[in-house]
N, C-alpha and C positions, 0 to 999 in steps of 0.2 A: 403466800405467793413470793416469790422472789421477785423484785422489780429493779429495772434499771431506767433511769431518766434521762431522755435525750433533751437537752437544752438548746433551742433553736435561736441561733444569732443571725439568721438571713440565709442561711447555707441552701444550696439548690439540691443537696442529697440528703436532707433530713429524713426523707421517707426511707430512702435506700439504707441508711445507718440503722433505723429502727427494724427494717426486715432482716439485715444482716444478724442483729441481736437475736431476734426470734428466730430465725433459722437455727440459732445455738441452744435453742430450748429455753430461753430466758425471755420472761415477759419484759415489755419495756413501752413507754409512752412518749410521744413529743409534746413538749409544752414550750411557749415562747420565754425567752430570756427574762421578761419582765414578771413571771410568775412569782407571787409572794412566798417569802421564805417559810411563812407558816404553811402554806399549802404543800410545799416541798417536803416539810417535816412530817406533814399528814400523810403525803404519799408513801414516805419512808423507803427509798431507794437504797439498794446495797451497794450503788455504784452510779456515777453521772458521765455523760458523754457530752462534750461542748461541742457544736457543730462549726463547720466553716462558715464564711460569710463574705459580702463584698466589700466590707469597709477596711480601714487601718485602725489599729486600736489607739493610735495617738491622735487621731482627728478629735475633734471637740464633739461633734455629734456621733461618735461611733457607739454601738450598744455595748454595755459594761456588765459584767456579773457582779452581783452583790457579793462584798466581802464575805458575808455570812456563810456563803456556800463552801468556802475554804475551812471552815471552822466545824462543819457537820460532821467530820470524822469519817467519811466515805471515800473511796478512791475517785479519781477523776481522769478521764481520758479528754485530751484538748486535740482536736483535728483542724489543721490548718490555721484560720483565725483562732479557733478554740486554743490551739498551741500557742499561739502570741498572746492571747489574753491571759493565759497562766504566767507567761513571762512578765507581761506588763503588771499584773497585780501583784505578783510576789517578789518584787525587787530587780527584775531584769529590765532590759531596754530593748524596745522594737522601733526600728527606723526604716526609712525607705532604702531599697537596694539601691546602692551608689553606681553599680555597674551591670551591664547585661548579664555578665556572669554569674552574679549572685541573685538574679530572678530566673525562677524555673517553672517551665510549662510543659505538661505533657509527660510522656514516659521519660523516666531518668534512671539510670542505674544507681544503684544504692547500696552502702555497705552497713551491715549491721552487727551490733555487739550482742551476741546471743546469749550472753550471760544475763542480759536483762530479761526480766519474767515476760515483758511484752513480746520479744521475739524467741523465747524458749522454744527450742526443737526445730527452728527454720534455719534456711540456708543462710549462709555469712553474706550473701549478695544476691540481689534481685532487682526487678524493675518495679518503680512505684510512679504513681500519677502525681504530679506536682501541678501546682497552679497558685503560685504566690509571688507577689512582686515586693513583700515586706521581708526584712530580715532580723533576726535577733542578734543584736549587736552584743549583748550581754545577758547572759542566762540568769536566773535567780540563785542566790546562795543555797547550797544543799542540793542542786540539780547536777545532774552529770550528762555528758553528750554520750548518746548509745547508738547513733547512726549518722552517717554522712554520706555526701555525694562529691562529684568533682568540684562542682561550684559552691557546695554549702557545708560548713563543719558541723553545724548543728540541726541536722535533718529531724532527730529525735532526742528529746531530752526526759529525763526522769528524776525524781525523788522518790525512790523505793521505800523510805522509812514511812512517809505519808501516804505512798500511793497514788502520786501525781505523775501523769504522763502527757507528753505532748509530741505530734508527729506533723510535719510541715506538709506531709503528703496526704492523701485520701485512701485509706485502706478499705473503705466500703465499696469502691467501683472494681469492676472486673480487671481494669487496666493494671492495678496493682496485685503482683504476684503474692501470693499467700496472705492477703489482705484480710479474708475472712478468719484465717489462722491467728492473725494479730488481734483481732477482736475477740476471738475466743478465748486468747490467752488472758486478756484483760479481764473477761468475764469469769473464768475459772481459777486462774493463776493468782490473779490481783484481788478481784472481788469475792472469791470464794464461792461461787455460784455452784449449785448442784444440779440445774436443769430439770426445772418442774413444771415447765410450760409444755402442755401438750393438748392437741385439739380434743382428745379423750376427756380429760379433765375440763376442760372449757365447756365441752357439750354438757356435762353434769351440772356444772356450776349455772350454767345458763338457763338449763331447763328449770333447775330449782328456783332461780331467781325469777324467771318469767311465770312460774306456777304461783308462787307468794303475791306477785304484783297484781295478777290477774285475778285471783280467787275464783268468784264464781262469775265473772264478767263476760260480756261478749265481745269477740274481736274480729277485726276486719282487715283483710289485706288484698291489694291490688296486684295480682299475679301476672308479671309480663311473660314469663317463660325463661328469661334470662337466668344466669347463675345466682345473682345476689338475692333475688325476689323468691327464687325457688328454695334456696337454703333457708331464708329467713322463714318462709312458709313451713319448711320441714321442722324446724326447730321450735317454732311456735305450736305446731301440731303435735309434736312429741310432749309437749309440756301440758297443752290444755285441750287437745283432741277436739270433741265435738262442739265445743265454744268458738272455735275458729271457723269463720268463712271466707274463702279464697275466692275472688272473682278473676277469672281468667277471661280477659278481653282478647278475642280471636279477630284481627282485623283483616285476616285473609292475605296477608303480606309476609307470612312466615314461610321457612323453608320446608321442603318436602317432608311430610308426616309429623311435623314438629309440634303441632297442636295436639294431635293423639299421643305423641310421646309425653308431653307434659301431662296430661290429664292421666294418663296410665301410671306415672311416676308416683301419684298421690294418692293411689287406691289403698295403700297399706295402711293409711292413717283414716280414722273415723271423724272427717269433717265434712263440713257443708261446701262442695267444691261446684261453683258456679260457672260455667262455660258460655260466655255470651258471643254468639256465633254472629259477628257484624260485618262481614265481608261486603255484602251487598251495599251497606250503608256507606262504608268507607270508599269503595270504588265509586258510587255515585258522587260523592263529595270531592273527588279527586279528578273526575272526568274533565278532561281539556287542560287540566294544569300541568306546566312543563318546568316552571322555575322551582329550583332545589328547595329553598326556604320556606317558600309557600306550600310545598309537598309537607314538610315537616310541622308546620304550623297547624295546617288542617288535621293532620294524624292526630297531634297532640291534643288539640281542642277536641276532637271527636271522641279520642280515647277518655277524656274525663266525662263528655256527656253520657257515653254507654256505661261507664263505671257507676257515675252517678244515678243513672236510671235503675241500676242492679241493687246499689246501696239503699235506695229509697224503698225497695221492696223488703230490705232486711229490717229496716226502721233504725232508731237509735242504737248504737254500740257504745261500748266502754273505752275500747282501745283501737287504734288504727296503727297497723304495722307497716314500717318503711324499711327498704332493704339498703340504707345508708351503711358505707363501709368506710374504714379509716382515711384512705387517700381522699374521700369525698370531703370529710371533715377538716383534714390539713390544707387542702386546696383551697376551701371554702374559707379560710383564714382563722378557724377555731384553734390550730396548733400553730399557725405561723408567726413568726417574730413581727410584732408590729401589726399583725392581724392584715397582712398584705394578703390580697384575693388573686389568686391566679386564675380561677374561673368558678362562676357559681355553678352549684349543681342543684338539680331540682329536688333531690332529697334533703337538702340542708338549709335551714333558716327560715323556712316558711311552711306553715301548715296549710294544707288544703281548706278551702272553705265550702266545700260541696259536699261535705260529709258530716253528719251529727254525731260526733264523738266527744270523749272527754280528755282523753291522754293519748300521746303518741309513744310507741316502743319501737327502738332501733336496736334489734338485737345482734346485729352485726357491726355496730358503729366502731368498735376497736379493733377489727379484723383488716389485714390486708387480703388481696385478691386470692393469692395461694394459699392462704389460711381458711379463706371461706370455701375454697374448693375441697380442702381435707375436711373442714367440718361436716360437708355434705356428703362425704363418704363415711364420716363416722356416723351420720343419720341414717345411711342404707339408701340414699339416693343412686339412681343408676349411673353409670360412669358416663354415657352419653349425655347426659344433662349436666353433670359435674363439671366435666371437661369441655364443655361447649365453648366455642371460640366467642370472642365479642362479636355482638350482633346489634346494630343500631335499632333504637326504639322504632323508627319508622319502616324497618324491615327491609324487604326488597323495593320498598318505593324508591330509595333513593340508590338501588342498583339498577333501576330500569331508567334510562335516559330518555328524556321526553315525556311524552303522555303517559299514563298508566292504565292498562285494561286488563281485564281477567285473562286475556288470551297471552298477553305477554308476561303477565305473572305465571301463568303455567308453564310457558316457555323456560322462563328463568329458573323456576324451581326445579324442572327435570334437569336442566343443563347443569346447575349448581350441584344437585345431587349426584350426577354422573362424575364430575371433578372431584367430589370430595370422597365418593367411593373409590376412584382409582387411586387417589392419594392414599387411603387406607389400605387397599390391598398392597400397595408398594411399601407399607410400612414406614411411611413419611410424615405422619401427623405431628409427631414430637419434634420434627425439625423445621416446621414452620409455624408461625405464631399467629397468622391469620390468612386465610385463603379462601377466595369466593369467585364467583362469575358475575359479570355485568352485562346485561343487554344493551347494547348501543343503539342509538337511533340511526345508525348508518347502514344502508343497504347497498349491495354491490353484486355484480353479476358473478353467477358460478354455473357450473355443468354438472348435472347429476343425472345418471343414466343417459339416454340421447337427448336430454332436454336442456334448454337454458333456463337458469333460475335468477330471480332479482330478490334476495332474501336477506334476513338481519346478520350482522356481523357480532360475535360474541367476544368478550374480552376476559380473559383469565387474570386473576391477580393473586400474588402471594408475597407476603414478607416475612422477614425474621427481625425481631427487636427486643430488647430488654425491658423498654419502658413506653413504647408506642409513641414516644415524642420525637425519635428519629427512628427510621426503619430502612432497610436494605431490601432489594428484590430476592426472591429465592431462587436459586440455581437448580430448579428441577430438573432432573434427568430428562434427556429429548426423548427416550423410549416412553417414560411416562406421559410426557405432553402429547405424544404421538397418540397413545391409546386413547386419551382423553378427546382429543379432536376428532379422532375416527368414530368414536362412540356417539358424540354430540351429533355430528352431521347424518348420522345414520338413524339415531334414536329420536331425534327431536326435530320436529317439523319445522319449516322456516327459517333456519340457521344453515348458512352454505359457507361461512368463514369463520375461523377461530385465530385471534391474536392474543400475543401474551406480553402484559404490561411489565417492562424492565426498568421503570422508573422508580428511585429510592425516593424516600422521604427525609429532608426536603429534596428536590424542589416540589415533587408531587405531595398530595396527602394519601393516606392509605386508602381511603373511599373515593369514589369517583365524584360524588355528589356531598 
């Protein structure tokens, strides 16, 4: 299999670079710049990409590339800081920009020499996304200038003989026009890739690997019903069938019919599917609790207790499966330059101590979310499960403001279903990245029929986003909002007012709690 190595020098877009490469049907991994050269040789990349980063290459404590990287005989693409690393290590000079004109941030009109393989077949001018305060005062011998802007004469440099390319802008972000085409050119025109990375091939390889590893052993998986755990379960089921036990903890705070849909999705495999219906237990533990973090903690702890109780019935197992995916690994420090931790993930770094098992299996560890969804389709999981939107582990508990009761959960379940149903009927699902209803703790006066009501206010929330780090509220057509509102107040008892949240992230978060 052809591989590209993305060496991380502290850039904020390292995941995005890897995703763009894989979108071009070429496999890649992100590794820290400190990765030993022996490990890189063993990895065997057909090309390397140096990421951006917050440092200046001339600083004493700046991260640097091992000089041996330039002698491996494979092409290199340096992006922003990575471009300046090329210049710095190969005989050029990088200095702080001496004028505001030489510093470039944001969208910048850029002019390209399309005789360069990196820009082959692209327009001669376009918009790129810049973010640099340093300047290549002198480019290394053997390099030519292949792109410029009004402020910067050396926006892109290359040594076509050695296959070394550097760009001051970020081709991986959407703001750069034809950025993915530039990355594709690097992969196919420069590195000679053929594009052998497909989910179909990955599925077959992963199934064989799991089958060989497990042998005749017993496997246990905690199934949440989310995309990651469901695809992991399907992949292991495909590999070892009846040797797998899936414990699905239904805490009674899922969306309408969701528990039944999850159970139905796994009937095609000969596995031991255990559904622990624990709604009463969870609701009793949550009674009277209003603080959001306390809700989360209670649900997390109770999930472990219920899962542990079911696992004890099974006895010792050989393998425990977790639905860890690649962003979890990178964000938890495993692929991050200097092992900086963005956030800790429950699936990474710590093994549960409440199950008797010998080893852990993480079959999705090297996949991005969109790849996980595609793998689910390859495995034959239904689209309603594969394309399921992000859903918080505590479920509806953090979409009910204030105390949680079964009545409130049932109201919200039905209202949320109506919202999603009308969005689907309007064909808008793919224009929204996350949408849901929130049952507020506010009551207001209303009039229904000839009577006065004093009932709950329901909030609708929908956002569009590419990374969930920032998000914009969705401009849902008024006629769709109108149908949603009319249906909810007519079909759901004790709700007499509907509001729509038009706050972006930041300053708001996507969820309300």
